C-alpha positions as CSV (number, residue, x, y, z in Angstrom):
1,M,0.0,0.0,0.0
2,V,1.3,3.5,-0.9
3,M,-0.4,6.6,0.6
4,K,-1.3,9.3,-1.9
5,T,-0.1,12.8,-1.3
6,Y,-3.1,15.0,-0.5
7,K,-1.2,18.3,-0.7
8,K,2.4,19.3,-1.5
9,L,3.4,22.9,-0.6
10,G,6.7,24.8,-0.6
11,D,8.7,27.4,-2.4
12,K,12.2,25.8,-1.9
13,N,13.0,28.0,1.1
14,S,13.2,26.8,4.7
15,I,9.8,26.4,6.5
16,W,9.9,28.4,9.7
17,R,6.3,28.3,10.8
18,L,3.1,26.4,10.2
19,L,-0.3,27.4,11.7
20,I,-3.8,26.2,11.1
21,S,-7.0,28.2,11.8
22,K,-10.3,26.9,13.2
23,G,-11.7,27.1,9.6
24,D,-8.8,25.0,8.3
25,K,-6.9,27.8,6.7
26,L,-3.2,26.9,6.7
27,L,-0.5,29.6,7.1
28,L,3.0,28.8,5.9
29,E,6.0,31.0,6.7
30,T,9.2,30.4,4.7
31,R,12.6,32.2,4.8
32,D,15.6,32.5,2.6
33,E,18.3,33.0,5.2
34,D,21.0,33.9,2.7
35,K,19.0,36.5,0.7
36,K,17.2,37.7,3.9
37,I,13.7,37.3,2.4
38,V,10.6,36.0,4.2
39,H,7.3,34.8,2.6
40,F,3.9,34.3,4.1
41,Y,1.4,32.0,2.3
42,T,-2.1,30.6,2.9
43,S,-3.7,27.4,1.6
44,E,-7.1,25.9,2.2
45,L,-6.7,22.5,3.9
46,N,-10.2,21.4,2.8
47,K,-9.1,21.7,-0.9
48,G,-6.8,19.0,-2.2
49,N,-4.7,21.3,-4.4
50,N,-1.2,22.7,-4.1
51,K,-2.2,26.4,-4.4
52,L,-0.4,28.9,-2.3
53,E,-1.6,32.5,-2.0
54,E,1.1,34.9,-0.9
55,I,0.5,37.6,1.6
56,P,2.3,40.9,0.8
57,H,4.4,42.8,3.4
58,E,6.7,45.8,3.3
59,Q,9.7,44.4,5.1
60,D,11.9,41.9,3.2
61,Y,13.0,39.9,6.3
62,W,12.6,41.6,9.6
63,V,8.9,40.8,10.1
64,G,7.2,37.8,11.9
65,V,3.8,36.4,12.8
66,E,2.1,37.2,16.1
67,N,-1.3,35.7,15.6
68,F,-3.4,34.1,12.9
69,N,-7.1,33.2,12.4
70,D,-9.6,32.7,9.6
71,D,-10.0,36.5,9.1
72,Y,-6.8,38.2,10.1
73,L,-3.0,37.8,10.1
74,I,-1.2,39.9,12.8
75,T,2.5,40.6,12.2
76,H,5.3,42.3,14.1
77,G,8.5,44.1,13.3
78,F,11.7,44.1,15.4
79,A,13.1,46.7,17.6
80,K,16.5,46.0,16.0
81,P,17.6,43.6,13.3
82,D,19.2,40.4,14.6
83,M,17.6,41.1,18.0
84,P,14.6,39.1,19.4
85,G,12.6,42.1,20.7
86,H,9.3,42.6,18.9
87,L,8.0,46.0,18.0
88,G,5.0,47.2,16.0
89,I,1.7,45.6,15.1
90,A,0.2,45.3,11.6
91,V,-3.2,43.6,10.8
92,Y,-3.9,42.0,7.4
93,S,-7.5,41.2,6.4
94,F,-8.0,38.1,4.2
95,A,-11.4,39.3,3.1
96,D,-10.1,42.7,2.0
97,K,-6.7,41.4,0.9
98,K,-4.9,44.3,2.4
99,Y,-3.4,45.6,5.7
100,L,-6.1,47.4,7.7
101,W,-3.8,49.3,10.0
102,E,-0.4,49.5,11.6
103,D,1.0,50.8,14.9
104,K,4.8,51.0,14.8
105,T,5.3,51.7,18.5
106,A,3.0,49.1,20.1
107,V,4.0,45.6,21.2
108,F,1.6,42.7,20.7
109,L,0.7,40.6,23.8
110,F,-2.3,38.4,22.8
111,R,-5.6,38.4,20.9
112,K,-8.9,37.7,22.7
113,G,-11.9,37.6,20.3
114,N,-11.8,40.7,18.2
115,S,-9.5,42.6,20.6
116,I,-5.7,42.9,20.5
117,F,-4.0,43.5,23.8
118,S,-0.7,45.4,23.5
119,F,1.6,47.6,25.5
120,Q,3.8,50.6,25.1
121,Q,7.2,50.3,26.7
122,K,8.1,53.1,29.1
123,F,11.4,53.7,30.9
124,D,10.6,51.4,33.8
125,S,7.1,50.2,33.2
126,R,4.5,49.2,30.6
127,S,1.3,50.9,29.6
128,Y,-1.3,48.3,28.5
129,T,-4.2,48.9,26.0
130,E,-7.0,47.0,24.3
131,L,-7.3,47.7,20.6
132,D,-10.0,46.9,18.0
133,I,-8.6,44.3,15.6
134,E,-10.3,45.7,12.6
135,T,-9.6,49.4,13.1
136,G,-6.8,49.6,15.6
137,S,-8.9,52.1,17.6
138,L,-8.6,52.2,21.4
139,I,-11.2,50.2,23.3
140,S,-9.7,50.3,26.9
141,E,-6.7,51.6,28.7
142,Y,-5.3,49.5,31.5
143,G,-2.3,51.6,32.5
144,D,0.2,49.5,34.3
145,D,-2.4,47.0,35.6
146,H,-0.5,43.8,34.8
147,I,-2.8,41.7,37.0
148,S,-5.9,42.4,34.9
149,I,-3.9,41.8,31.7
150,K,-2.5,38.5,33.1
151,N,-6.1,37.3,33.9
152,L,-7.3,38.2,30.4
153,M,-4.3,36.5,28.9
154,N,-5.1,33.3,30.8
155,E,-8.7,33.4,29.7
156,A,-7.6,33.7,26.0
157,R,-5.3,30.7,26.4
158,E,-7.9,28.6,28.1
159,A,-10.2,29.2,25.1
160,E,-7.7,27.8,22.7
161,D,-8.6,24.3,21.4
162,Y,-6.0,21.8,20.3
163,S,-8.2,18.7,20.5
164,M,-8.0,18.2,16.7
165,Y,-4.2,17.8,16.9
166,G,-2.1,14.7,17.6
167,F,1.6,14.9,18.4
168,P,4.1,12.0,18.7
169,N,5.2,10.7,22.1
170,P,8.5,9.1,23.1
171,A,8.4,5.4,22.5
172,S,9.5,2.9,25.2
173,S,11.1,-0.5,24.5
174,D,7.9,-2.4,25.4
175,S,4.6,-2.9,23.7
176,S,4.6,0.6,22.0
177,L,7.2,-0.8,19.6
178,S,5.7,-4.2,19.1
179,P,4.9,-3.9,15.3
180,L,8.2,-2.3,14.6
181,N,11.3,-4.3,13.6
182,L,14.2,-1.8,13.6
183,E,17.0,-3.9,15.2
184,N,19.2,-3.5,12.1
185,D,18.6,0.2,11.9
186,N,19.8,1.0,15.5
187,P,17.1,3.6,15.9
188,I,17.6,6.8,17.9
189,N,14.9,9.1,19.4
190,V,11.9,6.8,18.5
191,E,8.5,8.5,18.7
192,F,5.0,7.1,18.0
193,L,1.4,8.2,17.7
194,N,-1.8,6.1,17.5
195,Y,-4.6,7.3,15.2
196,N,-7.7,5.0,14.6
197,D,-6.3,1.9,12.8
198,Y,-2.9,3.6,12.3
199,I,0.2,3.7,14.3
200,L,3.0,6.0,13.2
201,Y,6.6,5.8,14.2
202,S,9.5,8.2,13.6
203,Y,13.1,7.6,14.4
204,H,16.7,8.7,13.5
205,V,19.5,6.6,12.2
206,A,23.1,7.7,12.7
207,T,25.2,7.9,9.4
208,S,28.8,8.8,10.2
209,D,28.6,12.2,11.9
210,K,25.0,12.9,10.7
211,Y,21.5,11.6,11.0
212,D,18.6,10.4,8.8
213,N,15.1,10.8,10.0
214,F,12.3,8.3,8.9
215,L,8.6,8.0,9.5
216,K,6.8,4.7,9.1
217,V,3.0,4.4,8.9
218,Y,1.3,1.1,9.8
219,K,-2.4,0.4,9.2
220,S,-3.9,-2.6,11.0
221,G,-0.4,-3.9,11.8
222,K,0.8,-3.7,8.1
223,L,3.3,-1.2,6.8
224,A,1.4,1.4,4.7
225,E,4.2,3.9,4.0
226,S,7.8,4.6,4.8
227,L,8.9,8.2,4.5
228,K,12.3,9.9,4.6
229,L,11.7,13.2,6.4
230,N,15.2,14.6,6.9
231,I,18.4,13.3,5.4
232,G,22.0,14.1,6.4
233,T,21.1,16.5,9.3
234,E,23.8,17.5,11.8
235,R,21.5,17.1,14.8
236,L,18.3,15.3,15.8
237,I,15.3,17.1,14.3
238,A,12.0,17.0,16.2
239,E,8.6,18.3,15.2
240,S,8.8,17.2,11.6
241,W,5.3,15.7,11.6
242,F,1.9,15.7,13.4
243,M,-1.7,14.8,12.9
244,Y,-4.5,17.4,12.4
245,K,-7.9,15.8,12.2
246,D,-7.4,13.0,9.6
247,L,-4.4,14.7,7.9
248,L,-0.8,13.5,8.4
249,I,1.3,16.7,8.0
250,T,5.0,16.2,7.4
251,I,7.9,18.5,6.7
252,E,10.6,17.0,4.5
253,N,14.2,18.3,4.7
254,K,12.8,21.5,6.3
255,K,11.6,22.8,2.9
256,M,8.7,20.8,1.6
257,L,5.3,20.4,3.3
258,K,3.5,17.1,2.4
259,I,0.1,16.2,3.6
260,Y,-1.5,12.8,3.5
261,R,-5.1,11.9,4.4
262,L,-5.4,8.8,6.6
263,D,-8.9,7.4,5.8
């Protein structure tokens, strides 16, 4: 049995970020680290095509994603290039296909419904505000009330739902590996995940001073597919695959997103 690829997405650059909205819109962030260029794309997971729609932005490289949902993409700039500090908020509307507003001095904290919570950094304190996601207009001022902001942030996090996701777990040497025969491979860092009639295993094999990363998919105890995820890497690479609903989502060699439907 050979699994058919449901979607194949990439632009030959390194995949840095992958997010999925509640409405199954996929956000893909890729970066060319040599040319210092970043790209943001969306693709509809419920459509089995390889179409990527690129989202424009002004900065070539020094821009990143803060938040993403079915309607909006929220991005940030940086206080200084090559430094981790975020600065600035810009909101892109998928319906309008344009940026609705930008605040170059605010720092994003979190989104709660249609509100963006942010702060302005002062000399020795922060001034917190609640902004309308569509217009950027001020809804509430919280001053330096970090207690209220923390409570609101916890409420936003508790509302997040990851029940549709499945992530691999470290495999032990007992029954979790019973269908797998890898004695000749000398596997390292074995992980597994159960999904309905499927059980998925990933592992690394040392090759000289590098590693190869494999994923094997079994259905009803029989091998359905064997995939090479990362070849010739200098270190063990985790988070190269996961399940979302009935979709097996994999990243091959850090540059190609391949999605399979496990019926």
